[in-house]
C-alpha positions in Angstrom: 132.5 91.5 65.9 132.2 93.8 68.9 128.9 95.1 70.2 129.5 98.5 68.9 130.3 97.2 65.5 127.0 95.3 65.5 125.2 98.6 66.4 126.9 100.5 63.7 126.2 97.9 61.0 122.5 98.0 62.2 122.3 101.7 61.7 123.1 101.2 58.0 120.4 98.6 57.5 117.7 100.1 55.2 115.1 97.4 56.0 115.3 98.2 59.7 115.0 102.0 59.0 112.0 101.5 56.7 110.3 99.2 59.2 110.7 101.8 62.0 109.6 104.7 59.8 106.5 102.6 59.1 106.1 102.0 62.9 106.2 105.7 63.6 103.8 106.5 60.8 101.3 103.9 62.0 101.6 105.0 65.6 100.9 108.6 64.6 97.7 107.5 62.7 96.4 105.4 65.6 97.6 107.5 68.5 94.1 108.4 69.7 93.0 104.9 69.9 96.1 103.0 71.1 98.4 105.7 72.6 102.1 106.2 72.0 104.3 104.4 74.3 103.0 100.8 74.2 102.8 100.6 70.3 106.3 102.1 70.0 107.8 99.8 72.6 106.1 96.7 71.1 107.3 97.7 67.6 110.9 98.3 68.7 111.0 94.9 70.3 109.3 93.3 67.3 111.8 94.7 64.8 114.7 93.9 67.1 113.7 90.3 67.2 112.3 89.9 63.6 115.4 90.8 61.7 118.0 88.5 63.5 115.5 85.6 63.6 114.6 85.8 59.9 117.5 87.4 57.9 120.7 86.5 59.7 120.5 82.6 60.1 124.0 81.9 58.9 125.6 84.7 61.0 128.5 84.0 63.3 127.1 86.7 65.7 125.1 85.3 68.6 121.3 86.0 68.2 121.1 87.4 71.7 123.8 90.1 70.9 122.0 91.0 67.6 118.7 91.4 69.5 120.2 93.5 72.3 122.0 95.7 69.7 118.8 95.9 67.8 117.0 97.2 70.8 119.5 100.0 71.2 119.6 100.8 67.5 115.8 100.7 67.1 115.4 103.1 70.0 117.8 105.6 68.6 116.4 105.4 65.1 112.8 105.7 66.4 113.8 108.8 68.4 115.3 110.4 65.4 112.3 109.6 63.2 109.9 111.0 65.9 112.1 114.1 66.2 111.9 114.7 62.4 108.2 114.0 62.4 107.5 116.6 65.1 109.8 119.1 63.5 107.9 118.8 60.2 104.6 119.1 61.9 105.7 122.2 63.8 107.0 123.8 60.6 103.8 123.1 58.8 101.7 124.6 61.6 104.0 127.4 62.4 
């Protein structure tokens, strides 16, 4: 499996998407106390490491490749979720 195929398969992982939506939701609620960048970066890395280490033990894809692809995928998904969150907030206020 190529690196791009790993990334595409991770974009379709509902568990990853739900974890990242929860990450953004939690960050928005605690933004005043903990900021934005550090919680998001830590959460992206956590999810990128958590899923390959716990759910794909019998996979033939090296864990390092899964984690690196997870970092890319998680960053993109988190950016999309943040964009949607901000668009909804602007529409509500606007």
